LUMBA-42866 format. One line per 10 residues: their letters; for each residue x, y, z negated of C-alpha. Coordinates in Angstrom, 3 decimals. Example, Ala and Ser with C-alpha at 12.3 -4.5 7.8 and 13.67 -1.06 7.14 Angstrom:
% residues 2
as> 12.300,-4.500,-7.800  13.670,-1.060,-7.140;
***
This chain:
% residues 372
mlgaqatppy> 0.121,-0.098,0.330  1.333,3.491,0.846  2.627,5.482,-1.683  1.404,2.541,-4.305  2.251,3.316,-8.193  4.801,1.165,-9.457  5.450,0.333,-13.546  7.988,2.782,-14.655  10.423,1.927,-17.636  9.792,5.495,-19.451;
vpspvirgat> 6.617,6.699,-20.773  4.697,9.496,-18.734  6.147,12.728,-18.846  4.526,15.599,-21.216  4.896,18.373,-18.928  4.479,17.136,-15.312  1.331,14.384,-14.607  2.266,13.903,-11.239  3.506,14.656,-7.658  2.478,14.736,-3.943;
wdfahlirla> 4.597,14.430,-1.024  3.668,16.030,2.127  4.742,13.501,4.610  2.406,14.830,6.950  4.370,17.587,7.946  7.839,15.915,7.466  10.887,17.655,9.194  13.363,16.116,10.430  16.757,17.446,11.671  20.056,16.141,12.917;
ytagkggsdl> 18.496,13.578,15.085  17.906,12.779,18.897  15.472,10.168,20.132  16.695,6.810,20.889  20.130,7.588,19.908  19.731,7.890,15.679  21.530,10.900,13.994  23.602,11.371,10.675  22.714,10.320,7.361  23.584,10.850,3.320;
wpttwaadge> 22.919,14.815,3.230  23.577,15.351,-0.431  23.378,19.797,-0.812  24.516,22.268,-3.028  24.005,26.137,-3.658  26.759,27.852,-2.607  28.451,31.133,-3.920  27.212,32.601,-0.447  23.662,32.282,-1.105  23.306,29.274,1.294;
vytgwgdggg> 22.986,25.692,0.788  25.712,23.416,2.060  25.373,19.734,2.573  27.241,16.657,4.204  26.769,14.006,6.208  28.487,10.478,7.444  28.588,8.275,10.571  27.586,11.099,13.510  27.151,14.201,14.804  25.498,16.076,12.359;
fegagdatgr> 23.268,19.137,13.576  25.533,20.032,16.753  26.249,16.185,18.236  23.567,14.052,19.828  22.640,10.860,17.821  25.270,9.022,16.260  27.577,8.846,18.615  28.420,12.094,20.456  30.118,14.662,18.256  30.234,11.634,15.722;
vslgfarltg> 32.483,11.839,12.912  32.758,9.362,9.793  32.407,12.485,7.599  31.228,16.113,7.959  30.036,19.081,6.128  27.522,21.596,7.180  25.762,25.062,6.260  21.739,25.406,5.887  20.089,28.804,6.416  16.773,29.974,5.667;
wppqvtganv> 14.048,28.270,3.773  11.895,25.552,4.464  9.545,24.639,6.828  12.038,27.337,8.788  15.595,25.922,8.148  18.079,25.398,10.377  21.601,23.433,10.111  24.759,24.328,11.415  28.126,22.168,11.293  30.683,23.521,9.709;
wghfpkyaph> 33.263,20.947,9.261  33.113,17.747,12.031  33.788,16.991,15.470  36.413,20.195,16.615  35.928,22.443,18.540  32.793,21.056,20.862  30.773,20.189,17.868  32.356,21.836,14.846  34.103,25.401,14.266  36.415,23.260,11.674;
patfcgkpis> 38.296,19.959,12.587  37.511,16.941,10.430  40.790,15.825,8.903  39.612,12.541,6.706  37.121,9.832,6.406  34.405,8.659,4.426  31.038,9.369,3.059  29.471,12.153,0.969  27.834,10.874,-1.966  26.957,14.433,-4.050;
mlsvngtlya> 28.385,17.880,-3.867  28.713,20.408,-6.359  29.471,24.372,-6.182  31.016,25.680,-9.127  33.102,29.471,-9.228  33.301,30.186,-5.911  34.533,26.489,-4.727  32.504,23.481,-3.077  33.492,19.989,-4.287  32.210,16.552,-2.859;
wisswynesg> 32.670,12.933,-4.104  33.614,11.000,-1.295  33.357,7.150,-0.891  35.829,4.924,1.121  32.951,3.208,3.289  34.378,4.376,6.396  32.099,2.677,8.818  33.997,4.064,11.328  33.255,1.851,14.622  32.649,3.496,17.793;
snyvhcapnp> 34.304,7.085,16.591  35.871,9.487,19.401  37.675,11.653,16.999  39.168,10.704,13.527  40.491,7.535,13.317  39.697,5.438,9.908  41.760,2.975,8.351  39.761,-0.225,7.291  37.268,-0.211,4.203  39.472,-0.367,0.960;
npvehrlaws> 38.187,-3.365,-1.425  37.310,-2.720,-4.099  35.578,0.730,-2.988  37.598,4.183,-4.058  36.202,7.376,-4.901  37.996,10.690,-4.267  36.918,14.001,-4.626  37.438,16.846,-2.037  36.838,20.392,-2.415  36.809,23.620,-0.336;
sdlgatwtls> 37.639,27.078,-1.248  36.583,28.515,1.953  32.902,27.344,2.128  33.848,24.021,3.744  35.910,25.214,6.836  38.970,23.506,5.086  39.168,20.746,2.440  41.568,19.094,0.216  41.276,15.451,-0.519  42.659,14.198,-3.983;
pwkvdrppln> 45.642,12.410,-3.936  44.598,10.353,-7.129  41.210,7.536,-6.687  38.789,6.245,-8.818  38.372,2.669,-8.611  38.863,1.346,-11.778  36.305,0.720,-13.468  34.776,0.032,-9.871  32.431,2.638,-9.262  29.598,2.384,-7.070;
witflnfgkd> 27.676,6.134,-7.382  29.246,9.266,-8.872  26.355,12.127,-8.684  27.022,16.154,-9.925  24.263,17.587,-12.052  23.153,20.658,-10.228  22.203,23.970,-11.850  21.539,27.119,-9.807  23.577,29.298,-7.199  27.516,28.272,-7.459;
nggardryvy> 25.844,26.405,-10.717  24.503,29.484,-12.577  22.598,29.019,-15.302  24.445,26.165,-16.563  23.342,24.796,-20.201  27.303,25.204,-20.996  30.745,25.035,-19.781  30.809,21.796,-18.794  30.404,20.123,-15.517  28.506,17.018,-15.902;
qywrmrgkdg> 27.930,13.602,-13.646  26.105,10.459,-13.916  27.922,7.615,-12.868  27.094,3.874,-11.858  29.142,1.214,-12.308  29.578,-2.195,-10.681  27.812,-4.895,-12.085  25.513,-3.092,-14.153  22.969,-1.944,-11.879  20.154,-0.086,-13.293;
ftylvrvlpt> 22.319,1.284,-15.462  23.598,5.094,-15.190  25.892,7.046,-17.726  26.611,10.658,-17.803  30.109,12.160,-18.735  31.269,16.002,-18.736  34.540,17.544,-17.328  35.533,21.377,-17.707  35.425,23.164,-14.272  39.435,24.045,-14.553;
hlkespetag> 40.030,20.001,-14.746  37.996,19.098,-12.099  40.817,18.623,-9.437  42.349,15.943,-12.408  42.022,12.617,-12.286  39.153,11.253,-14.202  41.881,8.899,-16.037  44.201,11.872,-17.261  43.597,11.497,-21.238  41.319,13.355,-22.537;
iyeyyagpgp> 39.696,15.327,-20.178  36.630,13.388,-19.426  34.190,12.856,-22.127  31.465,10.155,-21.857  28.160,10.120,-23.216  28.245,8.002,-26.913  24.429,8.517,-28.216  22.094,10.835,-29.611  23.477,14.043,-31.129  24.555,13.957,-28.474;
rwtaelsdar> 27.887,12.453,-29.578  30.755,12.385,-26.867  34.038,10.068,-26.481  36.947,9.579,-24.041  36.819,6.312,-24.561  34.832,4.364,-21.408  34.093,1.425,-23.853  32.081,3.628,-26.349  30.344,5.113,-23.268  26.120,4.463,-23.437;
pvfvdrtlra> 23.894,4.778,-20.579  21.613,7.650,-20.321  18.988,5.961,-18.310  18.070,2.040,-18.127  15.660,0.641,-15.646  15.383,-3.220,-15.338  14.325,-3.037,-11.777  17.620,-2.216,-10.874  16.799,1.334,-10.081  19.427,4.081,-11.101;
ithviydspl> 19.770,7.619,-10.949  21.009,9.296,-7.235  20.758,13.400,-7.902  19.727,15.419,-10.966  19.007,19.138,-10.616  17.654,21.333,-13.402  14.145,22.982,-12.584  14.914,26.293,-14.124  11.140,27.389,-14.295  9.862,24.564,-15.955;
qrylasvqgr> 13.003,23.787,-18.020  13.587,20.461,-17.205  15.808,18.004,-15.138  14.696,16.147,-12.543  16.143,12.754,-11.515  15.383,10.750,-8.140  15.613,7.548,-8.540  16.066,4.843,-5.959  16.530,0.809,-5.771  18.012,-1.047,-2.764;
gvgasavfda> 15.117,0.289,-0.312  13.655,3.549,-0.015  10.223,2.365,-0.997  11.110,1.830,-4.845  11.941,5.703,-5.121  10.929,7.339,-8.474  11.014,10.932,-10.178  12.147,11.287,-13.757  12.297,14.528,-16.202  14.085,15.184,-19.539;
pepwgpwttv> 14.729,18.415,-21.787  18.146,17.300,-21.520  20.919,16.114,-19.061  20.697,12.780,-21.127  17.265,12.706,-22.216  14.886,11.749,-23.257  13.684,10.699,-19.628  10.192,10.100,-18.908  7.752,9.344,-15.845  6.849,11.969,-13.032;
asyqnwggfg> 5.957,9.303,-10.401  7.288,6.233,-9.666  6.826,4.170,-6.266  6.633,0.452,-4.716  6.406,1.804,-0.953  7.395,5.670,-1.470  6.733,7.358,2.238  5.997,4.006,3.652  9.476,3.653,4.135  9.725,-0.060,2.680;
sreslgvdfp> 12.916,-1.851,2.210  15.234,0.521,4.222  18.353,0.928,2.463  17.946,3.854,0.145  20.731,6.623,0.592  19.106,8.816,-2.489  16.352,11.662,-2.558  18.010,15.173,-3.370  16.104,18.254,-4.340  18.431,21.642,-3.263;
tkwispqgts> 17.769,23.858,-6.075  17.479,27.099,-3.877  14.240,25.982,-2.772  12.811,26.002,-5.800  9.436,27.923,-6.081  9.473,30.569,-8.508  7.059,28.802,-10.963  9.186,25.600,-10.116  6.457,23.701,-9.053  7.330,23.249,-5.602;
lwavfsggrl> 10.341,21.661,-4.099  11.773,20.303,-0.920  13.589,16.903,-1.021  16.568,15.950,1.335  16.964,12.093,2.247  17.584,9.345,4.856  17.831,5.879,4.855  19.415,2.979,6.369  17.810,0.832,9.089  15.676,-2.350,9.257;
aknddaldsf> 16.951,-3.887,12.384  19.425,-2.275,15.196  17.282,-0.023,16.862  15.301,1.159,13.622  16.440,4.581,13.232  13.813,6.315,11.498  15.640,7.583,9.043  18.625,8.147,10.211  18.711,11.649,10.171  18.055,14.866,8.324;
nlvrltlllr> 14.896,14.291,6.315  13.079,17.169,4.837  9.209,16.459,2.629  7.850,19.155,0.462  7.264,18.172,-3.224  4.433,19.501,-5.487  4.463,18.718,-8.962  1.248,18.784,-11.022  1.649,20.324,-14.267  -0.223,19.433,-17.420;
kpaagqgtgs> -2.340,21.676,-19.257  -0.195,22.821,-22.191  -2.422,22.269,-25.947  -2.836,25.892,-27.318  -0.134,28.246,-28.456  2.035,25.865,-26.245  4.343,26.451,-23.337  5.977,23.496,-21.172  8.888,24.045,-23.361  6.691,23.231,-26.248;
asnqvrsslp> 5.283,20.343,-24.628  8.644,18.897,-23.200  9.869,18.638,-27.069  6.696,16.498,-28.181  8.917,13.663,-26.501  12.064,12.214,-28.997  12.214,8.660,-28.173  14.447,7.822,-24.908  13.920,3.911,-25.156  12.227,1.924,-22.105;
rr> 9.324,0.430,-22.463  9.697,-3.248,-23.645;
***
């Protein structure tokens, strides 16, 4: 059943009673009929006021499908406000399809702008067969994660000489606040990590922006959430998950909805259809359910590649957002989600009790324990 609700692991949100998605007016960019397009598309709101994004395996907004102008990894700039939004390649297949050349391979997992610098976590799943630009080495095993950064709005990027592969990670995502991370809750950058072999568990780590370019294995610079308080630890063995879903879904992207004073997390399983949205008053929870689906958008079991909410495009009331997403294929010629897809999300608020605002309502939930 299209959009059928799935049983969520957490109690309903005390602030948001539900969500509607305008799939009837889905916006689809970076795609050529019969040729596919590009995927992934993590976003961040940068210091120049524009939204920046990254793509994998394709020509981005300037190329034709997934072959013409193809790079393993590219970066682009989004201008305007949906539905009048346009994308332009910044770093990719140079010079015909991007003004600046791509210089390394990988897949963009998450992006963040802070203090005028763009950061992007890059996975080593190169998948570069058929590329006609940058040659990529074979995929390393296990998968490696490196951080890339750009001080000139994506024109040039530096890839960290260090890598994160111990413990083996399979996802890292930044928590995005407002423009250039403005409005952050404190002086830290927060990230959500998933670890291979611990499906359905999501962990939270924090680091000062001045240390972002240093290896996470540098003693003392990264702190892991270790329990209520909150408590933080430099020892990974003492880390405690902030989100648990035993159906194996895990957090893919998190943003702060400033007007509602709530953190919103998009969650997906192995298939796009197994999507959900959760909210919380703090980055570590307690998480509550906004909406949970068995077949979100009718996209079924296509490989999930995350759902992101650019913070620039949140309405002043905090109830209207735009979701960016893509997905894998069910068969060789299935390119239904191999593109930049944009759908409007409307959050339906609960009516607060007399004398209470959404902030008061959010404080009514004190337990982040999953349902048993």
